C-alpha positions as CSV (number, residue, x, y, z in Angstrom):
1,X,-61.3,16.2,-43.6
2,X,-58.3,17.8,-42.0
3,X,-58.1,18.9,-38.4
4,X,-56.3,22.1,-37.4
5,X,-53.3,20.7,-35.5
6,X,-50.2,22.8,-34.6
7,X,-47.0,21.6,-36.3
8,X,-45.5,20.6,-33.0
9,X,-48.4,18.2,-32.4
10,X,-48.1,16.9,-35.9
11,X,-44.5,16.1,-35.3
12,X,-45.3,14.4,-32.0
13,X,-48.0,12.5,-33.7
14,X,-45.7,11.2,-36.4
15,X,-43.2,10.0,-33.7
16,X,-46.0,8.3,-31.9
17,X,-47.3,6.7,-35.1
18,X,-43.8,5.4,-35.9
19,X,-43.5,4.0,-32.4
20,X,-46.9,2.3,-32.6
21,X,-46.3,0.8,-36.0
22,X,-42.9,-0.5,-35.0
23,X,-44.5,-2.3,-32.0
24,X,-47.7,-3.5,-33.7
25,X,-47.8,-6.6,-35.9
26,X,-50.9,-5.9,-38.0
27,X,-51.1,-9.3,-39.5
28,X,-54.3,-11.1,-38.6
29,X,-54.8,-14.9,-38.6
30,X,-56.9,-17.6,-37.2
31,X,-55.5,-19.2,-34.1
32,X,-56.6,-20.6,-30.8
33,X,-58.0,-18.2,-28.2
34,X,-55.4,-19.4,-25.7
35,X,-52.6,-18.6,-28.2
36,X,-54.1,-15.1,-28.7
37,X,-54.3,-14.5,-25.0
38,X,-58.1,-14.0,-25.0
39,X,-60.3,-14.7,-22.0
40,X,-63.4,-14.5,-24.1
41,X,-65.8,-17.5,-23.7
42,X,-65.4,-19.5,-26.9
43,X,-69.1,-19.8,-27.8
44,X,-70.4,-16.5,-26.4
45,X,-69.1,-13.3,-28.0
46,X,-69.6,-10.1,-26.2
47,X,-72.3,-9.0,-28.6
48,X,-74.6,-11.8,-27.2
49,X,-74.5,-10.0,-23.8
50,X,-74.4,-6.3,-24.7
51,X,-76.7,-6.2,-27.8
52,X,-80.1,-7.7,-28.5
53,X,-78.6,-10.0,-31.1
54,X,-77.8,-13.5,-29.7
55,X,-76.1,-14.6,-32.9
56,X,-74.0,-17.7,-33.2
57,X,-70.7,-17.6,-35.1
58,X,-69.2,-20.1,-37.5
59,X,-66.4,-21.2,-35.1
60,X,-63.6,-19.8,-37.2
61,X,-62.7,-16.4,-35.9
62,X,-59.7,-14.4,-37.0
63,X,-57.4,-12.9,-34.3
64,X,-55.4,-9.8,-34.5
65,X,-53.4,-8.1,-31.7
66,X,-56.4,-6.7,-29.9
67,X,-59.3,-7.5,-32.2
68,X,-61.2,-10.7,-32.9
69,X,-63.4,-11.0,-36.0
70,X,-66.3,-13.4,-35.9
71,X,-69.1,-14.0,-38.5
72,X,-72.0,-16.2,-39.3
73,X,-70.5,-17.1,-42.6
74,X,-68.0,-14.6,-44.0
75,X,-65.0,-16.1,-45.7
76,X,-61.6,-16.2,-44.2
77,X,-60.3,-13.5,-46.6
78,X,-63.1,-11.0,-45.7
79,X,-62.5,-11.7,-42.0
80,X,-58.8,-11.1,-42.3
81,X,-59.5,-7.9,-44.4
82,X,-61.8,-6.5,-41.7
83,X,-59.4,-7.5,-39.0
84,X,-56.4,-5.8,-40.6
85,X,-58.4,-2.7,-41.4
86,X,-59.8,-2.5,-37.9
87,X,-56.4,-3.0,-36.2
88,X,-55.0,-0.1,-38.3
89,X,-58.0,2.2,-37.7
90,X,-58.0,1.6,-33.9
91,X,-54.3,2.4,-33.8
92,X,-55.1,5.6,-35.8
93,X,-57.8,6.6,-33.3
94,X,-55.4,6.1,-30.4
95,X,-52.9,8.2,-32.3
96,X,-55.4,11.0,-32.9
97,X,-56.1,11.1,-29.1
98,X,-52.4,10.7,-28.4
99,X,-53.5,7.8,-26.2
100,X,-51.0,5.0,-25.4
101,X,-52.1,3.5,-22.0
102,X,-54.1,0.6,-23.3
103,X,-54.0,-0.9,-19.8
104,X,-56.4,1.8,-18.8
105,X,-59.1,0.5,-21.1
106,X,-62.1,-1.0,-19.2
107,X,-63.4,-4.0,-21.0
108,X,-66.6,-5.8,-20.1
109,X,-66.2,-8.4,-17.3
110,X,-64.6,-11.6,-18.8
111,X,-63.3,-10.0,-22.0
112,X,-60.0,-8.3,-22.9
113,X,-60.3,-7.9,-26.7
114,X,-62.5,-6.0,-29.2
115,X,-65.0,-8.3,-30.8
116,X,-66.2,-7.6,-34.4
117,X,-69.1,-9.6,-35.8
118,X,-69.6,-9.5,-39.6
119,X,-73.3,-10.1,-40.3
120,X,-73.5,-11.9,-43.7
121,X,-76.8,-13.6,-43.6
122,X,-79.0,-12.4,-40.7
123,X,-81.8,-10.2,-42.0
124,X,-81.0,-7.1,-39.9
125,X,-79.1,-4.4,-41.8
126,X,-77.2,-2.8,-38.9
127,X,-74.0,-1.3,-37.7
128,X,-74.1,-1.4,-33.9
129,X,-71.3,-0.5,-31.5
130,X,-71.5,-1.6,-27.9
131,X,-69.2,-2.0,-24.9
132,X,-66.5,-4.3,-26.2
133,X,-67.0,-4.3,-30.0
134,X,-69.4,-3.8,-32.9
135,X,-71.6,-5.5,-35.4
136,X,-71.4,-4.7,-39.1
137,X,-73.5,-6.0,-42.0
138,X,-71.7,-6.9,-45.2
139,X,-73.7,-8.6,-47.9
140,X,-71.1,-9.3,-50.6
141,X,-67.6,-10.7,-50.9
142,X,-65.2,-9.9,-52.3
143,X,-66.0,-6.3,-51.7
144,X,-66.7,-4.0,-54.6
145,X,-65.9,-0.3,-54.5
146,X,-69.1,0.7,-52.9
147,X,-68.9,-1.9,-50.1
148,X,-65.3,-1.1,-49.6
149,X,-66.1,2.6,-49.0
150,X,-68.9,1.6,-46.7
151,X,-66.5,-0.7,-44.7
152,X,-63.8,1.9,-44.5
153,X,-66.1,4.6,-43.1
154,X,-68.4,2.4,-40.9
155,X,-65.6,0.4,-39.2
156,X,-63.9,3.5,-38.1
157,X,-67.1,5.2,-37.0
158,X,-68.0,2.3,-34.8
159,X,-64.5,1.9,-33.5
160,X,-64.6,5.5,-32.3
161,X,-67.7,4.5,-30.3
162,X,-65.8,1.4,-29.0
163,X,-62.9,3.6,-27.9
164,X,-65.4,5.8,-26.0
165,X,-66.9,2.7,-24.4
166,X,-63.5,1.4,-23.3
167,X,-62.5,4.8,-21.8
168,X,-65.8,5.3,-20.0
169,X,-66.1,1.6,-19.0
170,X,-69.9,1.5,-18.9
171,X,-72.6,-0.5,-20.6
172,X,-74.0,2.7,-22.2
173,X,-72.5,5.9,-23.6
174,X,-73.7,8.9,-21.6
175,X,-72.7,11.8,-23.9
176,X,-75.5,13.5,-25.8
177,X,-76.3,11.9,-29.2
178,X,-75.2,15.0,-31.1
179,X,-71.8,14.8,-29.4
180,X,-70.9,11.1,-29.6
181,X,-72.3,10.7,-33.1
182,X,-70.7,13.9,-34.3
183,X,-67.3,12.8,-32.9
184,X,-67.6,9.4,-34.7
185,X,-68.6,11.1,-38.0
186,X,-65.8,13.7,-37.6
187,X,-63.0,11.1,-37.0
188,X,-64.3,8.6,-39.6
189,X,-64.6,11.4,-42.2
190,X,-67.9,11.5,-44.0
191,X,-66.1,12.0,-47.4
192,X,-64.8,8.4,-47.0
193,X,-68.4,7.3,-47.4
194,X,-69.1,9.7,-50.2
195,X,-70.9,12.4,-48.2
196,X,-69.8,16.0,-48.3
197,X,-69.5,17.8,-45.0
198,X,-71.6,20.9,-44.4
199,X,-69.1,23.7,-45.1
200,X,-71.1,26.7,-46.5
201,X,-73.6,29.2,-45.1
202,X,-75.9,28.3,-48.0
203,X,-75.9,24.7,-47.0
204,X,-76.6,25.7,-43.4
205,X,-79.5,28.0,-44.4
206,X,-80.9,25.3,-46.7
207,X,-81.0,22.9,-43.8
208,X,-82.8,25.5,-41.6
209,X,-85.3,26.2,-44.3
210,X,-86.0,22.4,-44.7
211,X,-86.7,22.2,-41.0
212,X,-88.9,25.3,-40.4
213,X,-91.7,23.1,-39.2
214,X,-89.6,20.9,-36.9
215,X,-88.8,21.7,-33.3
216,X,-85.7,24.0,-33.0
217,X,-85.5,24.2,-36.8
218,X,-83.3,21.1,-37.0
219,X,-80.9,22.4,-34.4
220,X,-78.5,19.4,-33.9
221,X,-77.6,20.4,-30.3
222,X,-81.3,19.8,-29.4
223,X,-80.8,16.0,-30.1
224,X,-79.7,14.9,-26.6
225,X,-81.3,11.4,-26.9
226,X,-82.5,9.2,-29.7
227,X,-86.1,10.1,-28.8
228,X,-85.4,13.8,-29.6
229,X,-85.2,13.2,-33.4
230,X,-88.3,14.6,-35.1
231,X,-90.6,12.1,-36.8
232,X,-89.3,11.2,-40.3
233,X,-86.1,13.1,-39.6
234,X,-83.4,13.0,-42.2
235,X,-80.9,11.3,-40.0
236,X,-78.1,11.2,-42.5
237,X,-78.1,15.0,-42.7
238,X,-78.5,15.3,-39.0
239,X,-75.3,13.3,-38.6
240,X,-73.5,15.7,-40.9
241,X,-74.8,18.5,-38.7
242,X,-73.5,16.7,-35.7
243,X,-70.1,16.5,-37.4
244,X,-70.3,20.3,-38.1
245,X,-70.9,20.9,-34.4
246,X,-67.8,18.9,-33.4
247,X,-65.7,20.5,-36.2
248,X,-66.6,23.9,-34.8
249,X,-65.8,22.9,-31.2
250,X,-62.3,21.6,-32.2
251,X,-61.4,24.4,-34.6
252,X,-59.2,27.3,-33.5
253,X,-61.6,29.5,-35.5
254,X,-64.6,28.1,-33.5
255,X,-64.7,26.7,-30.0
256,X,-60.9,26.3,-29.8
257,X,-61.2,22.9,-28.2
258,X,-59.1,19.8,-28.8
259,X,-59.3,16.0,-28.6
260,X,-57.6,16.3,-25.2
261,X,-60.8,18.0,-24.1
262,X,-62.9,15.2,-25.6
263,X,-60.7,12.6,-23.8
264,X,-61.0,14.4,-20.5
265,X,-64.8,14.4,-21.0
266,X,-64.8,10.7,-21.5
267,X,-62.9,10.2,-18.3
268,X,-65.2,12.5,-16.5
269,X,-68.1,10.3,-17.5
270,X,-66.1,7.3,-16.3
271,X,-66.0,9.1,-12.9
272,X,-69.8,9.7,-13.0
273,X,-69.7,13.3,-13.9
274,X,-72.7,14.3,-16.0
275,X,-72.1,15.0,-19.6
276,X,-73.5,18.6,-19.5
277,X,-71.3,19.5,-16.5
278,X,-68.2,18.0,-18.1
279,X,-68.9,19.7,-21.4
280,X,-69.2,23.1,-19.8
281,X,-66.1,22.6,-17.8
282,X,-63.9,21.1,-20.6
283,X,-65.1,23.4,-23.4
284,X,-65.8,26.5,-21.2
285,X,-69.1,26.8,-23.0
286,X,-72.6,26.9,-21.4
287,X,-74.6,24.1,-23.0
288,X,-77.9,26.0,-23.1
289,X,-76.2,29.0,-24.7
290,X,-74.4,26.8,-27.2
291,X,-77.8,25.3,-28.3
292,X,-79.5,28.7,-28.4
293,X,-76.7,30.4,-30.3
294,X,-75.7,27.5,-32.5
295,X,-77.0,28.8,-35.9
296,X,-75.6,32.2,-35.2
297,X,-72.2,30.9,-34.2
298,X,-72.1,28.5,-37.2
299,X,-73.1,31.1,-39.7
300,X,-70.2,33.2,-38.6
301,X,-67.9,30.2,-38.6
302,X,-68.7,29.1,-42.1
303,X,-68.3,32.6,-43.7
């Protein structure tokens, strides 16, 4: 999925990418936490504090520059593969936001690295981002094509949330569900996982027709909290609708916003400004009007 970016910004982005890659050693290896400069407690990963999952790890993490990969039993090759991919993807996210000041990240107390936990054998099938890292379930190794596509998409999706956590510096994310999930889907690119973005009026109308009996006819902007999802909701398609909303906001043919606006919104939340107030200020768009006019706006946008 391509973002509409002026040529001048593309050039600046290429320069920044070259600068980042020249400074970053993306090789990941196992080493002592002291050698890696980590202040993480050796036996308590951040996931044991900021998620419901008090999972032990096998004692053989792999360290990158700013990421540590743990697991309950993944092999060294898989840990290194995930580490290298995540290092590159997190650098890509910083590039997309034109963000360089990593000293401004707010990590959880006692931690200064991103923790990733590969769930190989616990029964839960989850991908779960939290303040300081994320959990990802991988059931096979080496990865086949299907699992590789899943990893490529899911790791970046969760790392977008991790970036948001580190900017906001809070135990929870306070943006509406449609916004934070739409942003993660947008930047991770649903086509990476084999899903086609909603990009025609016919697809939009079909979604509305399928949701005639649901509140707000499936309007994604009405999903402010997890509890707002209708019973038996098609969450996969809701996430594609969230992505469409973000795509509209950031497109010069739509809301004419930018990732600078998104980053400013994250900093507003850090400074305890409510999401709705920040959204209306940064995107110059009344939230209630956007929700009410969403289908009308998007039908015009997709024509």
